[in-house]
N, C-alpha and C positions, 0 to 999 in steps of 0.2 A: 660208171654204171648207176642208173637211178632205180629206186624202188617205187613201185606203185603203192600209194597209200589211199585208203578209202576214208572219206570224211563222213563221220557219223553225224546224225541229226543233232545230238547233244553238243558235239564239237562246233557245229555250225552256229548253234545258238550262242555259245560262249563268244565266238568271234563277232557275230552280228550285234550282240549286246554291248560289245566294247567299242564299237565305232560311233563317231559323233553324228552320223547321218541317220535320219529316221528311216527305218525299213519296216515294211509290213508285207505279208504274203497272204494271198487269198486262194480259196479252193475254186472249183469250177462254177459254183453258185455265186462267186464273188463275195463270199463271207470270209472275214478275217480269221486266219488260222495262226498267224504269227505277228507279233507287234513288239519291236525292240524298245529298249530303255529310252533311246533318243526320240523315238516316235511319241512316247509318253510325254517327254519333256516338251517337245515341239507343239504337240496338239493340245496338251492339257488333259487328255483322256488317259485314265489308268488302263493298263493292259487288260484287267478283268472286265472293264467296260467295253473295250474294243473287240475282244475275242468273241467270235460268233455273230458280230454285227455285220450287216451288209456294208461293203467298203464305201458306197455312196453316202451312207449316213454319216460316217466319221469324216470323210473328206468334205462333204457339204457343210456339216456342222462346224468344222474347223475353219472353213473359209467364209462362212456366212457373216454378213454384217450384224445380224441379230440372231445369235445362236439359240437353239431350242434344246429342251431337255430330251435325252434319249428315251425316257420312259413315256413320252407322249407320242413317239413314232409308231 
């Protein structure tokens, strides 16, 4: 017999922060609402910098051959 367990958001954060893959989530406006530790390490952006930013800004800045400062966006 199996028990149904509900995953709470804080539990999901603990799990996602422990994986080696970069993970981020966006809302309907495509603004970043979650950015895990690996995403910070991979992109070089701190969680505080990424949260609330449009995902295009972070993705394009990370992959751009000449990165630009977020404060000029």
